C-alpha positions as a printed Julia matrix, in Angstrom:
168×3 Matrix{Float64}:
    0.0    0.0     0.0
    0.76   3.65   -0.08
    2.37   5.38    2.86
    1.24   8.96    3.52
    3.43  11.51    5.23
    2.73  12.59    8.82
    1.68  16.07    7.7
   -1.25  14.67    5.69
   -4.56  16.39    6.33
   -6.61  15.64    9.42
  -10.13  16.83    8.7
  -10.96  17.95    5.18
   -9.22  20.19    2.69
  -10.46  21.46   -0.66
   -7.92  22.03   -3.38
   -8.33  23.01   -7.03
   -7.65  19.4    -7.99
  -10.03  17.74   -5.57
  -11.01  17.03   -1.97
   -8.8   15.42    0.69
  -10.15  13.96    3.94
   -7.99  12.5     6.7
   -8.97  10.95   10.04
   -6.94   9.45   12.83
   -7.79   5.92   13.86
   -7.9    5.85   17.66
   -8.35   3.05   20.19
   -8.5    3.86   23.88
   -7.09   7.32   23.15
   -4.06   5.92   21.37
   -3.57   6.65   17.69
   -3.27   3.41   15.76
   -3.0    5.02   12.37
   -4.52   7.46    9.97
   -6.94   6.98    7.11
   -6.51   9.35    4.24
   -8.87   9.66    1.26
   -8.33  11.87   -1.8
  -10.99  12.46   -4.42
  -10.2   14.15   -7.71
  -12.58  16.54   -9.46
  -11.36  15.28  -12.84
  -14.09  12.63  -13.35
  -16.71  15.3   -12.54
  -15.12  17.78  -14.98
  -14.86  15.07  -17.66
  -18.52  14.18  -17.22
  -19.48  17.88  -17.25
  -17.55  18.44  -20.51
  -19.17  15.38  -22.09
  -22.67  16.45  -21.02
  -22.04  20.02  -22.19
  -20.93  18.74  -25.6
  -24.02  16.52  -25.83
  -26.23  19.45  -24.82
  -24.6   21.62  -27.5
  -25.17  18.95  -30.18
  -28.8   18.44  -29.13
  -29.3   22.22  -29.02
  -27.9   22.62  -32.54
  -30.05  19.77  -33.87
  -33.22  21.22  -32.33
  -32.26  24.72  -33.5
  -31.93  23.4   -37.05
  -35.25  21.6   -36.72
  -36.88  24.78  -35.39
  -35.43  26.78  -38.29
  -36.77  24.3   -40.85
  -40.17  24.23  -39.16
  -40.35  28.02  -38.98
  -39.37  28.27  -42.66
  -42.18  25.91  -43.54
  -44.66  27.74  -41.32
  -43.55  31.04  -42.83
  -44.61  29.77  -46.25
  -47.86  28.39  -44.89
  -48.82  31.37  -42.71
  -46.88  34.46  -43.73
  -47.13  34.18  -47.52
  -50.95  34.17  -47.62
  -51.09  36.97  -45.06
  -48.61  38.96  -47.15
  -50.81  38.47  -50.22
  -53.82  39.67  -48.22
  -51.83  42.65  -46.95
  -50.8   43.7   -50.48
  -54.4   43.45  -51.71
  -55.78  45.45  -48.79
  -53.13  48.15  -49.32
  -54.1   48.44  -53.0
  -57.74  48.89  -51.98
  -56.94  51.36  -49.2
  -54.31  53.48  -50.95
  -55.56  53.4   -54.55
  -59.26  52.55  -54.25
  -58.64  49.61  -56.59
  -61.42  47.12  -55.85
  -60.39  44.85  -58.74
  -57.39  43.35  -56.91
  -57.74  39.96  -55.27
  -55.64  38.11  -52.7
  -54.52  34.66  -53.81
  -55.68  31.71  -51.75
  -52.96  29.14  -51.15
  -54.55  26.57  -48.85
  -57.88  25.32  -47.6
  -57.45  26.53  -44.04
  -58.55  29.41  -41.82
  -56.35  31.91  -43.64
  -57.73  30.66  -46.96
  -61.26  31.24  -45.7
  -60.32  34.77  -44.56
  -58.9   35.45  -48.04
  -62.07  34.07  -49.66
  -64.2   36.31  -47.44
  -62.02  39.32  -48.25
  -62.29  38.62  -52.0
  -66.06  38.13  -51.7
  -66.29  41.45  -49.89
  -64.37  43.12  -52.73
  -66.73  41.51  -55.28
  -69.73  42.9   -53.41
  -68.2   46.38  -53.16
  -67.24  46.33  -56.84
  -70.79  45.24  -57.84
  -72.32  47.92  -55.59
  -70.04  50.57  -57.11
  -71.05  49.45  -60.61
  -74.77  49.73  -59.68
  -74.19  53.19  -58.2
  -72.28  54.28  -61.31
  -75.13  53.03  -63.55
  -77.72  54.81  -61.4
  -75.65  58.02  -61.5
  -75.46  57.79  -65.3
  -79.25  57.26  -65.52
  -79.87  60.18  -63.17
  -77.42  62.39  -65.06
  -79.22  61.53  -68.33
  -82.61  62.27  -66.72
  -81.32  65.62  -65.44
  -79.97  66.44  -68.91
  -83.31  65.48  -70.5
  -85.26  67.58  -67.99
  -82.86  70.5   -68.45
  -83.35  70.41  -72.25
  -87.11  70.14  -71.77
  -87.05  73.12  -69.37
  -84.94  75.1   -71.83
  -87.39  74.36  -74.66
  -90.33  75.3   -72.45
  -88.6   78.5   -71.39
  -87.81  79.4   -75.03
  -91.43  78.68  -76.01
  -92.71  80.79  -73.1
  -90.43  83.68  -74.05
  -91.56  83.45  -77.69
  -95.21  83.4   -76.63
  -94.66  86.44  -74.45
  -92.9   88.2   -77.32
  -95.75  87.33  -79.67
  -98.3   88.52  -77.11
  -96.38  91.74  -76.72
  -96.26  92.21  -80.51
 -100.02  91.46  -80.68
 -100.73  94.13  -78.09
  -98.7   96.68  -79.96
 -100.58  96.25  -83.23
């Protein structure tokens, strides 16, 4: 066995390399010997490095998976919403009710896009009806204005003829 020097630790001592514990072995007050135990931190540090490396690898794998999933979700969610956004901006900024958002899937966003496009169809049809009614009204006003002008001219002529008839 190993022989430890007399100055070996009695009690416990922490060092950067590990932990040392020493105890005297006594019998009837007489020291029979000393037990000395040294534990190194190296196995702990080795295990910690191994677990940290495994954690880093797992983290990178899940980060890559999350990136791929988010890329896929971006195409599924963001692209249709972007299309809807562009269409709504065209309507809002330019009053262009002929634009339509493109539906890309049969999901909730697709139904929102269908509803938006249906709304635009209704607005466009209503605007066409209003435009037709305005044209009809404008024509009726023009017709009535011409009729009033003719009546006014006839009335003026009749008054002139009556005035001429009174003079003679």
